[in-house]
PDB file of N, CA, C and O in Angstrom:
ATOM      1  N   MET A   1      -8.429   8.658  -0.474  1.00  0.00           N
ATOM      2  CA  MET A   1      -8.418   7.285  -0.015  1.00  0.00           C
ATOM      3  C   MET A   1      -7.175   7.053   0.839  1.00  0.00           C
ATOM      4  O   MET A   1      -6.072   7.469   0.486  1.00  0.00           O
ATOM      5  N   ARG A   2      -7.375   6.396   1.942  1.00  0.00           N
ATOM      6  CA  ARG A   2      -6.266   6.065   2.833  1.00  0.00           C
ATOM      7  C   ARG A   2      -5.618   4.766   2.409  1.00  0.00           C
ATOM      8  O   ARG A   2      -6.177   4.003   1.621  1.00  0.00           O
ATOM      9  N   LYS A   3      -4.455   4.527   2.930  1.00  0.00           N
ATOM     10  CA  LYS A   3      -3.708   3.304   2.626  1.00  0.00           C
ATOM     11  C   LYS A   3      -3.714   2.413   3.864  1.00  0.00           C
ATOM     12  O   LYS A   3      -3.467   2.876   4.978  1.00  0.00           O
ATOM     13  N   ILE A   4      -3.993   1.156   3.658  1.00  0.00           N
ATOM     14  CA  ILE A   4      -3.953   0.184   4.750  1.00  0.00           C
ATOM     15  C   ILE A   4      -2.508  -0.221   4.961  1.00  0.00           C
ATOM     16  O   ILE A   4      -1.812  -0.579   4.011  1.00  0.00           O
ATOM     17  N   GLU A   5      -2.061  -0.167   6.189  1.00  0.00           N
ATOM     18  CA  GLU A   5      -0.702  -0.580   6.529  1.00  0.00           C
ATOM     19  C   GLU A   5      -0.770  -1.885   7.316  1.00  0.00           C
ATOM     20  O   GLU A   5      -1.278  -1.924   8.436  1.00  0.00           O
ATOM     21  N   TRP A   6      -0.258  -2.936   6.722  1.00  0.00           N
ATOM     22  CA  TRP A   6      -0.222  -4.235   7.373  1.00  0.00           C
ATOM     23  C   TRP A   6       1.080  -4.331   8.166  1.00  0.00           C
ATOM     24  O   TRP A   6       2.161  -4.179   7.596  1.00  0.00           O
ATOM     25  N   THR A   7       0.992  -4.575   9.439  1.00  0.00           N
ATOM     26  CA  THR A   7       2.199  -4.776  10.239  1.00  0.00           C
ATOM     27  C   THR A   7       2.746  -6.165   9.953  1.00  0.00           C
ATOM     28  O   THR A   7       2.026  -7.041   9.473  1.00  0.00           O
ATOM     29  N   SER A   8       3.999  -6.354  10.244  1.00  0.00           N
ATOM     30  CA  SER A   8       4.594  -7.676  10.042  1.00  0.00           C
ATOM     31  C   SER A   8       3.914  -8.709  10.939  1.00  0.00           C
ATOM     32  O   SER A   8       3.794  -9.877  10.570  1.00  0.00           O
ATOM     33  N   CYS A   9       3.478  -8.280  12.097  1.00  0.00           N
ATOM     34  CA  CYS A   9       2.764  -9.182  13.014  1.00  0.00           C
ATOM     35  C   CYS A   9       1.421  -9.599  12.399  1.00  0.00           C
ATOM     36  O   CYS A   9       1.036 -10.765  12.486  1.00  0.00           O
ATOM     37  N   ALA A  10       0.717  -8.659  11.784  1.00  0.00           N
ATOM     38  CA  ALA A  10      -0.570  -8.969  11.151  1.00  0.00           C
ATOM     39  C   ALA A  10      -0.381  -9.934   9.987  1.00  0.00           C
ATOM     40  O   ALA A  10      -1.141 -10.890   9.835  1.00  0.00           O
ATOM     41  N   VAL A  11       0.630  -9.682   9.171  1.00  0.00           N
ATOM     42  CA  VAL A  11       0.911 -10.573   8.039  1.00  0.00           C
ATOM     43  C   VAL A  11       1.242 -11.976   8.548  1.00  0.00           C
ATOM     44  O   VAL A  11       0.779 -12.971   7.989  1.00  0.00           O
ATOM     45  N   SER A  12       2.029 -12.047   9.588  1.00  0.00           N
ATOM     46  CA  SER A  12       2.376 -13.338  10.178  1.00  0.00           C
ATOM     47  C   SER A  12       1.134 -14.047  10.711  1.00  0.00           C
ATOM     48  O   SER A  12       0.987 -15.256  10.536  1.00  0.00           O
ATOM     49  N   ASP A  13       0.243 -13.303  11.358  1.00  0.00           N
ATOM     50  CA  ASP A  13      -0.996 -13.897  11.876  1.00  0.00           C
ATOM     51  C   ASP A  13      -1.862 -14.447  10.747  1.00  0.00           C
ATOM     52  O   ASP A  13      -2.416 -15.540  10.862  1.00  0.00           O
ATOM     53  N   VAL A  14      -1.978 -13.689   9.652  1.00  0.00           N
ATOM     54  CA  VAL A  14      -2.785 -14.146   8.512  1.00  0.00           C
ATOM     55  C   VAL A  14      -2.177 -15.411   7.918  1.00  0.00           C
ATOM     56  O   VAL A  14      -2.902 -16.348   7.583  1.00  0.00           O
ATOM     57  N   LYS A  15      -0.869 -15.446   7.786  1.00  0.00           N
ATOM     58  CA  LYS A  15      -0.207 -16.643   7.265  1.00  0.00           C
ATOM     59  C   LYS A  15      -0.426 -17.838   8.190  1.00  0.00           C
ATOM     60  O   LYS A  15      -0.642 -18.957   7.724  1.00  0.00           O
ATOM     61  N   SER A  16      -0.370 -17.604   9.481  1.00  0.00           N
ATOM     62  CA  SER A  16      -0.604 -18.688  10.448  1.00  0.00           C
ATOM     63  C   SER A  16      -2.036 -19.207  10.350  1.00  0.00           C
ATOM     64  O   SER A  16      -2.272 -20.413  10.413  1.00  0.00           O
ATOM     65  N   LEU A  17      -2.986 -18.292  10.198  1.00  0.00           N
ATOM     66  CA  LEU A  17      -4.388 -18.696  10.018  1.00  0.00           C
ATOM     67  C   LEU A  17      -4.540 -19.540   8.764  1.00  0.00           C
ATOM     68  O   LEU A  17      -5.175 -20.594   8.783  1.00  0.00           O
ATOM     69  N   ARG A  18      -3.947 -19.062   7.671  1.00  0.00           N
ATOM     70  CA  ARG A  18      -4.017 -19.796   6.409  1.00  0.00           C
ATOM     71  C   ARG A  18      -3.444 -21.200   6.569  1.00  0.00           C
ATOM     72  O   ARG A  18      -4.055 -22.177   6.136  1.00  0.00           O
ATOM     73  N   ASP A  19      -2.282 -21.297   7.185  1.00  0.00           N
ATOM     74  CA  ASP A  19      -1.635 -22.597   7.362  1.00  0.00           C
ATOM     75  C   ASP A  19      -2.467 -23.528   8.237  1.00  0.00           C
ATOM     76  O   ASP A  19      -2.561 -24.726   7.970  1.00  0.00           O
ATOM     77  N   PHE A  20      -3.063 -22.970   9.276  1.00  0.00           N
ATOM     78  CA  PHE A  20      -3.891 -23.776  10.173  1.00  0.00           C
ATOM     79  C   PHE A  20      -5.120 -24.316   9.452  1.00  0.00           C
ATOM     80  O   PHE A  20      -5.436 -25.501   9.560  1.00  0.00           O
ATOM     81  N   ILE A  21      -5.811 -23.450   8.715  1.00  0.00           N
ATOM     82  CA  ILE A  21      -7.016 -23.863   7.987  1.00  0.00           C
ATOM     83  C   ILE A  21      -6.652 -24.837   6.877  1.00  0.00           C
ATOM     84  O   ILE A  21      -7.406 -25.768   6.597  1.00  0.00           O
ATOM     85  N   ALA A  22      -5.498 -24.628   6.242  1.00  0.00           N
ATOM     86  CA  ALA A  22      -5.070 -25.467   5.124  1.00  0.00           C
ATOM     87  C   ALA A  22      -4.822 -26.915   5.541  1.00  0.00           C
ATOM     88  O   ALA A  22      -4.788 -27.801   4.686  1.00  0.00           O
ATOM     89  N   ARG A  23      -4.651 -27.166   6.816  1.00  0.00           N
ATOM     90  CA  ARG A  23      -4.492 -28.555   7.270  1.00  0.00           C
ATOM     91  C   ARG A  23      -5.710 -29.394   6.897  1.00  0.00           C
ATOM     92  O   ARG A  23      -5.606 -30.589   6.618  1.00  0.00           O
ATOM     93  N   ASP A  24      -6.873 -28.729   6.899  1.00  0.00           N
ATOM     94  CA  ASP A  24      -8.117 -29.413   6.532  1.00  0.00           C
ATOM     95  C   ASP A  24      -8.512 -29.157   5.084  1.00  0.00           C
ATOM     96  O   ASP A  24      -9.028 -30.047   4.408  1.00  0.00           O
ATOM     97  N   SER A  25      -8.267 -27.928   4.608  1.00  0.00           N
ATOM     98  CA  SER A  25      -8.686 -27.583   3.245  1.00  0.00           C
ATOM     99  C   SER A  25      -7.871 -26.401   2.730  1.00  0.00           C
ATOM    100  O   SER A  25      -8.040 -25.272   3.191  1.00  0.00           O
ATOM    101  N   SER A  26      -7.001 -26.665   1.787  1.00  0.00           N
ATOM    102  CA  SER A  26      -6.199 -25.566   1.222  1.00  0.00           C
ATOM    103  C   SER A  26      -7.080 -24.590   0.441  1.00  0.00           C
ATOM    104  O   SER A  26      -6.822 -23.386   0.433  1.00  0.00           O
ATOM    105  N   ALA A  27      -8.119 -25.109  -0.216  1.00  0.00           N
ATOM    106  CA  ALA A  27      -9.020 -24.224  -0.973  1.00  0.00           C
ATOM    107  C   ALA A  27      -9.764 -23.282  -0.025  1.00  0.00           C
ATOM    108  O   ALA A  27      -9.865 -22.084  -0.288  1.00  0.00           O
ATOM    109  N   TYR A  28     -10.281 -23.824   1.069  1.00  0.00           N
ATOM    110  CA  TYR A  28     -10.997 -22.977   2.019  1.00  0.00           C
ATOM    111  C   TYR A  28     -10.045 -21.987   2.672  1.00  0.00           C
ATOM    112  O   TYR A  28     -10.428 -20.847   2.933  1.00  0.00           O
ATOM    113  N   ALA A  29      -8.829 -22.395   2.936  1.00  0.00           N
ATOM    114  CA  ALA A  29      -7.837 -21.492   3.534  1.00  0.00           C
ATOM    115  C   ALA A  29      -7.582 -20.299   2.628  1.00  0.00           C
ATOM    116  O   ALA A  29      -7.532 -19.163   3.098  1.00  0.00           O
ATOM    117  N   GLU A  30      -7.423 -20.543   1.347  1.00  0.00           N
ATOM    118  CA  GLU A  30      -7.185 -19.452   0.400  1.00  0.00           C
ATOM    119  C   GLU A  30      -8.402 -18.527   0.298  1.00  0.00           C
ATOM    120  O   GLU A  30      -8.253 -17.306   0.249  1.00  0.00           O
ATOM    121  N   ARG A  31      -9.597 -19.107   0.267  1.00  0.00           N
ATOM    122  CA  ARG A  31     -10.819 -18.279   0.216  1.00  0.00           C
ATOM    123  C   ARG A  31     -10.959 -17.438   1.474  1.00  0.00           C
ATOM    124  O   ARG A  31     -11.324 -16.264   1.408  1.00  0.00           O
ATOM    125  N   PHE A  32     -10.671 -18.038   2.613  1.00  0.00           N
ATOM    126  CA  PHE A  32     -10.772 -17.325   3.885  1.00  0.00           C
ATOM    127  C   PHE A  32      -9.829 -16.120   3.897  1.00  0.00           C
ATOM    128  O   PHE A  32     -10.235 -15.009   4.239  1.00  0.00           O
ATOM    129  N   VAL A  33      -8.575 -16.347   3.522  1.00  0.00           N
ATOM    130  CA  VAL A  33      -7.587 -15.272   3.532  1.00  0.00           C
ATOM    131  C   VAL A  33      -7.950 -14.194   2.509  1.00  0.00           C
ATOM    132  O   VAL A  33      -7.820 -13.003   2.793  1.00  0.00           O
ATOM    133  N   GLN A  34      -8.401 -14.602   1.330  1.00  0.00           N
ATOM    134  CA  GLN A  34      -8.791 -13.629   0.300  1.00  0.00           C
ATOM    135  C   GLN A  34      -9.926 -12.745   0.805  1.00  0.00           C
ATOM    136  O   GLN A  34      -9.887 -11.527   0.635  1.00  0.00           O
ATOM    137  N   ARG A  35     -10.932 -13.349   1.424  1.00  0.00           N
ATOM    138  CA  ARG A  35     -12.081 -12.579   1.954  1.00  0.00           C
ATOM    139  C   ARG A  35     -11.616 -11.665   3.084  1.00  0.00           C
ATOM    140  O   ARG A  35     -12.051 -10.516   3.163  1.00  0.00           O
ATOM    141  N   LEU A  36     -10.757 -12.146   3.942  1.00  0.00           N
ATOM    142  CA  LEU A  36     -10.231 -11.334   5.038  1.00  0.00           C
ATOM    143  C   LEU A  36      -9.502 -10.103   4.489  1.00  0.00           C
ATOM    144  O   LEU A  36      -9.714  -8.989   4.969  1.00  0.00           O
ATOM    145  N   ILE A  37      -8.655 -10.303   3.495  1.00  0.00           N
ATOM    146  CA  ILE A  37      -7.914  -9.189   2.892  1.00  0.00           C
ATOM    147  C   ILE A  37      -8.867  -8.202   2.232  1.00  0.00           C
ATOM    148  O   ILE A  37      -8.684  -6.992   2.365  1.00  0.00           O
ATOM    149  N   GLU A  38      -9.878  -8.694   1.525  1.00  0.00           N
ATOM    150  CA  GLU A  38     -10.853  -7.807   0.879  1.00  0.00           C
ATOM    151  C   GLU A  38     -11.558  -6.914   1.900  1.00  0.00           C
ATOM    152  O   GLU A  38     -11.720  -5.714   1.682  1.00  0.00           O
ATOM    153  N   ILE A  39     -11.968  -7.507   2.999  1.00  0.00           N
ATOM    154  CA  ILE A  39     -12.673  -6.731   4.024  1.00  0.00           C
ATOM    155  C   ILE A  39     -11.765  -5.664   4.621  1.00  0.00           C
ATOM    156  O   ILE A  39     -12.183  -4.522   4.809  1.00  0.00           O
ATOM    157  N   VAL A  40     -10.542  -6.030   4.913  1.00  0.00           N
ATOM    158  CA  VAL A  40      -9.595  -5.069   5.487  1.00  0.00           C
ATOM    159  C   VAL A  40      -9.287  -3.963   4.476  1.00  0.00           C
ATOM    160  O   VAL A  40      -9.247  -2.787   4.839  1.00  0.00           O
ATOM    161  N   GLU A  41      -9.071  -4.328   3.220  1.00  0.00           N
ATOM    162  CA  GLU A  41      -8.751  -3.334   2.201  1.00  0.00           C
ATOM    163  C   GLU A  41      -9.920  -2.376   1.943  1.00  0.00           C
ATOM    164  O   GLU A  41      -9.702  -1.242   1.517  1.00  0.00           O
ATOM    165  N   ASN A  42     -11.149  -2.816   2.195  1.00  0.00           N
ATOM    166  CA  ASN A  42     -12.310  -1.918   2.073  1.00  0.00           C
ATOM    167  C   ASN A  42     -12.200  -0.729   3.017  1.00  0.00           C
ATOM    168  O   ASN A  42     -12.769   0.332   2.759  1.00  0.00           O
ATOM    169  N   ALA A  43     -11.484  -0.906   4.086  1.00  0.00           N
ATOM    170  CA  ALA A  43     -11.330   0.187   5.053  1.00  0.00           C
ATOM    171  C   ALA A  43     -10.595   1.377   4.438  1.00  0.00           C
ATOM    172  O   ALA A  43     -10.722   2.495   4.938  1.00  0.00           O
ATOM    173  N   ALA A  44      -9.835   1.166   3.374  1.00  0.00           N
ATOM    174  CA  ALA A  44      -9.172   2.281   2.695  1.00  0.00           C
ATOM    175  C   ALA A  44     -10.208   3.215   2.079  1.00  0.00           C
ATOM    176  O   ALA A  44     -10.022   4.432   2.064  1.00  0.00           O
ATOM    177  N   SER A  45     -11.292   2.649   1.576  1.00  0.00           N
ATOM    178  CA  SER A  45     -12.366   3.451   0.980  1.00  0.00           C
ATOM    179  C   SER A  45     -13.364   3.935   2.026  1.00  0.00           C
ATOM    180  O   SER A  45     -14.009   4.966   1.840  1.00  0.00           O
ATOM    181  N   TYR A  46     -13.490   3.208   3.105  1.00  0.00           N
ATOM    182  CA  TYR A  46     -14.453   3.534   4.161  1.00  0.00           C
ATOM    183  C   TYR A  46     -13.721   3.572   5.502  1.00  0.00           C
ATOM    184  O   TYR A  46     -13.861   2.653   6.310  1.00  0.00           O
ATOM    185  N   PRO A  47     -12.945   4.621   5.741  1.00  0.00           N
ATOM    186  CA  PRO A  47     -12.083   4.655   6.931  1.00  0.00           C
ATOM    187  C   PRO A  47     -12.834   4.669   8.264  1.00  0.00           C
ATOM    188  O   PRO A  47     -12.239   4.372   9.300  1.00  0.00           O
ATOM    189  N   MET A  48     -14.100   5.000   8.261  1.00  0.00           N
ATOM    190  CA  MET A  48     -14.860   5.006   9.511  1.00  0.00           C
ATOM    191  C   MET A  48     -15.571   3.674   9.735  1.00  0.00           C
ATOM    192  O   MET A  48     -16.322   3.517  10.697  1.00  0.00           O
ATOM    193  N   MET A  49     -15.328   2.714   8.836  1.00  0.00           N
ATOM    194  CA  MET A  49     -15.915   1.383   8.963  1.00  0.00           C
ATOM    195  C   MET A  49     -15.347   0.714  10.215  1.00  0.00           C
ATOM    196  O   MET A  49     -14.173   0.887  10.544  1.00  0.00           O
ATOM    197  N   GLY A  50     -16.169  -0.029  10.887  1.00  0.00           N
ATOM    198  CA  GLY A  50     -15.719  -0.703  12.098  1.00  0.00           C
ATOM    199  C   GLY A  50     -15.903   0.193  13.313  1.00  0.00           C
ATOM    200  O   GLY A  50     -16.282   1.358  13.197  1.00  0.00           O
ATOM    201  N   ARG A  51     -15.633  -0.362  14.446  1.00  0.00           N
ATOM    202  CA  ARG A  51     -15.812   0.422  15.672  1.00  0.00           C
ATOM    203  C   ARG A  51     -14.478   0.976  16.133  1.00  0.00           C
ATOM    204  O   ARG A  51     -13.425   0.371  15.931  1.00  0.00           O
ATOM    205  N   ARG A  52     -14.551   2.130  16.751  1.00  0.00           N
ATOM    206  CA  ARG A  52     -13.356   2.730  17.342  1.00  0.00           C
ATOM    207  C   ARG A  52     -12.961   1.878  18.536  1.00  0.00           C
ATOM    208  O   ARG A  52     -13.813   1.451  19.316  1.00  0.00           O
ATOM    209  N   MET A  53     -11.692   1.638  18.670  1.00  0.00           N
ATOM    210  CA  MET A  53     -11.212   0.814  19.773  1.00  0.00           C
ATOM    211  C   MET A  53     -11.006   1.701  21.001  1.00  0.00           C
ATOM    212  O   MET A  53     -10.155   2.590  20.984  1.00  0.00           O
ATOM    213  N   PRO A  54     -11.765   1.470  22.049  1.00  0.00           N
ATOM    214  CA  PRO A  54     -11.685   2.347  23.222  1.00  0.00           C
ATOM    215  C   PRO A  54     -10.307   2.364  23.885  1.00  0.00           C
ATOM    216  O   PRO A  54      -9.937   3.352  24.519  1.00  0.00           O
ATOM    217  N   GLU A  55      -9.550   1.281  23.742  1.00  0.00           N
ATOM    218  CA  GLU A  55      -8.234   1.233  24.371  1.00  0.00           C
ATOM    219  C   GLU A  55      -7.154   1.920  23.537  1.00  0.00           C
ATOM    220  O   GLU A  55      -6.030   2.100  24.008  1.00  0.00           O
ATOM    221  N   ALA A  56      -7.488   2.310  22.290  1.00  0.00           N
ATOM    222  CA  ALA A  56      -6.514   2.977  21.422  1.00  0.00           C
ATOM    223  C   ALA A  56      -6.600   4.493  21.612  1.00  0.00           C
ATOM    224  O   ALA A  56      -7.691   5.061  21.669  1.00  0.00           O
ATOM    225  N   THR A  57      -5.460   5.126  21.706  1.00  0.00           N
ATOM    226  CA  THR A  57      -5.455   6.588  21.850  1.00  0.00           C
ATOM    227  C   THR A  57      -5.680   7.286  20.515  1.00  0.00           C
ATOM    228  O   THR A  57      -6.165   8.417  20.480  1.00  0.00           O
ATOM    229  N   ASP A  58      -5.334   6.625  19.421  1.00  0.00           N
ATOM    230  CA  ASP A  58      -5.533   7.180  18.088  1.00  0.00           C
ATOM    231  C   ASP A  58      -6.956   6.850  17.629  1.00  0.00           C
ATOM    232  O   ASP A  58      -7.306   5.676  17.508  1.00  0.00           O
ATOM    233  N   GLU A  59      -7.775   7.869  17.374  1.00  0.00           N
ATOM    234  CA  GLU A  59      -9.167   7.645  16.982  1.00  0.00           C
ATOM    235  C   GLU A  59      -9.299   7.008  15.611  1.00  0.00           C
ATOM    236  O   GLU A  59     -10.377   6.523  15.267  1.00  0.00           O
ATOM    237  N   ASP A  60      -8.236   6.994  14.817  1.00  0.00           N
ATOM    238  CA  ASP A  60      -8.275   6.377  13.501  1.00  0.00           C
ATOM    239  C   ASP A  60      -8.114   4.864  13.553  1.00  0.00           C
ATOM    240  O   ASP A  60      -8.323   4.190  12.545  1.00  0.00           O
ATOM    241  N   VAL A  61      -7.750   4.323  14.699  1.00  0.00           N
ATOM    242  CA  VAL A  61      -7.594   2.883  14.833  1.00  0.00           C
ATOM    243  C   VAL A  61      -8.988   2.274  14.967  1.00  0.00           C
ATOM    244  O   VAL A  61      -9.756   2.639  15.858  1.00  0.00           O
ATOM    245  N   ARG A  62      -9.301   1.343  14.070  1.00  0.00           N
ATOM    246  CA  ARG A  62     -10.621   0.722  14.043  1.00  0.00           C
ATOM    247  C   ARG A  62     -10.524  -0.782  14.203  1.00  0.00           C
ATOM    248  O   ARG A  62      -9.492  -1.390  13.920  1.00  0.00           O
ATOM    249  N   GLU A  63     -11.588  -1.353  14.651  1.00  0.00           N
ATOM    250  CA  GLU A  63     -11.672  -2.802  14.830  1.00  0.00           C
ATOM    251  C   GLU A  63     -12.771  -3.328  13.912  1.00  0.00           C
ATOM    252  O   GLU A  63     -13.905  -2.850  13.941  1.00  0.00           O
ATOM    253  N   LEU A  64     -12.420  -4.309  13.105  1.00  0.00           N
ATOM    254  CA  LEU A  64     -13.396  -4.968  12.233  1.00  0.00           C
ATOM    255  C   LEU A  64     -13.551  -6.401  12.684  1.00  0.00           C
ATOM    256  O   LEU A  64     -12.564  -7.117  12.854  1.00  0.00           O
ATOM    257  N   LEU A  65     -14.770  -6.816  12.875  1.00  0.00           N
ATOM    258  CA  LEU A  65     -15.029  -8.207  13.243  1.00  0.00           C
ATOM    259  C   LEU A  65     -15.233  -8.995  11.967  1.00  0.00           C
ATOM    260  O   LEU A  65     -15.923  -8.545  11.052  1.00  0.00           O
ATOM    261  N   PHE A  66     -14.641 -10.153  11.909  1.00  0.00           N
ATOM    262  CA  PHE A  66     -14.709 -10.982  10.709  1.00  0.00           C
ATOM    263  C   PHE A  66     -15.101 -12.384  11.106  1.00  0.00           C
ATOM    264  O   PHE A  66     -14.480 -13.005  11.969  1.00  0.00           O
ATOM    265  N   GLN A  67     -16.147 -12.871  10.457  1.00  0.00           N
ATOM    266  CA  GLN A  67     -16.569 -14.233  10.711  1.00  0.00           C
ATOM    267  C   GLN A  67     -16.913 -14.857   9.368  1.00  0.00           C
ATOM    268  O   GLN A  67     -17.714 -14.311   8.610  1.00  0.00           O
ATOM    269  N   LYS A  68     -16.326 -15.966   9.084  1.00  0.00           N
ATOM    270  CA  LYS A  68     -16.580 -16.613   7.803  1.00  0.00           C
ATOM    271  C   LYS A  68     -16.739 -18.084   8.004  1.00  0.00           C
ATOM    272  O   LYS A  68     -16.962 -18.818   7.041  1.00  0.00           O
TER     273      LYS A  68
END
């Protein structure tokens, strides 16, 4: 199993998303962030999940689309 590495920029983006959504609903913001983290963490078990990013030189870099 691989380990997901969250960059500081990614963590900051998730926090910003949470704060933005929380303006309308703190409960929905927490659910959104929890679901987002679950989906990303699934990539540790399924490293080929998502599409390869054509602009990335490293073939292990994947893109996951998330809509909630």
